C-alpha positions as CSV (number, residue, x, y, z in Angstrom):
1,M,-48.2,80.3,134.7
2,P,-50.4,81.0,132.3
3,K,-51.4,83.9,130.2
4,P,-54.9,85.7,129.2
5,V,-56.7,84.6,126.2
6,L,-58.8,87.5,125.0
7,I,-62.0,86.0,123.3
8,H,-64.2,88.8,121.0
9,C,-67.3,88.7,118.4
10,A,-69.2,91.3,116.7
11,Q,-70.9,92.8,119.6
12,G,-69.7,90.4,123.2
13,H,-72.8,89.8,123.7
14,G,-73.9,86.2,123.3
15,R,-71.4,83.8,121.3
16,T,-68.1,84.9,123.0
17,G,-69.9,85.0,126.4
18,L,-71.1,81.1,125.3
19,V,-67.4,80.1,124.9
20,A,-66.5,81.8,127.9
21,A,-68.7,80.4,130.1
22,A,-67.7,76.7,128.6
23,V,-64.3,77.2,129.1
24,L,-64.9,78.9,133.2
25,I,-66.6,74.8,133.1
26,V,-64.2,72.8,131.5
27,S,-61.1,74.5,133.3
28,G,-63.7,73.8,137.2
29,E,-63.5,77.7,137.9
30,A,-67.3,77.2,137.9
31,Q,-69.7,74.6,138.4
32,T,-72.8,76.0,136.0
33,A,-73.6,77.7,133.4
34,A,-75.2,80.0,136.2
35,D,-72.3,80.9,137.6
36,A,-70.0,80.7,134.8
37,I,-72.4,83.4,133.2
38,A,-72.6,84.7,136.7
39,I,-68.6,85.3,136.3
40,I,-68.4,87.3,133.3
41,Q,-71.4,89.1,134.2
42,A,-69.3,91.0,137.5
43,V,-67.1,91.9,134.3
44,R,-68.9,93.0,131.7
45,P,-72.9,93.0,132.6
46,G,-73.7,93.2,129.2
47,V,-73.1,89.4,128.4
48,E,-76.5,88.2,127.8
49,L,-76.7,84.3,126.1
50,N,-79.8,83.4,124.3
51,K,-82.0,80.9,125.1
52,A,-80.5,78.1,122.5
53,Q,-76.0,79.0,123.6
54,R,-77.6,78.8,127.7
55,M,-79.3,75.1,126.0
56,I,-74.9,74.6,124.1
57,L,-73.5,75.1,127.6
58,E,-75.7,73.4,130.2
59,Q,-74.7,70.5,127.9
60,I,-71.1,70.9,129.2
């Protein structure tokens, strides 16, 4: 059984969200960047990716 992983940076709103969303997409838990962000925001509403971060995520 996989163990939980903690991802954290200074504010936990941008870079943390980007990495967590990328993990969701790569693992198949989310199909799109929008889906991944929605999953994360459901448990951490303050996560907000900037334009550059969204562009990176959409290339995965």
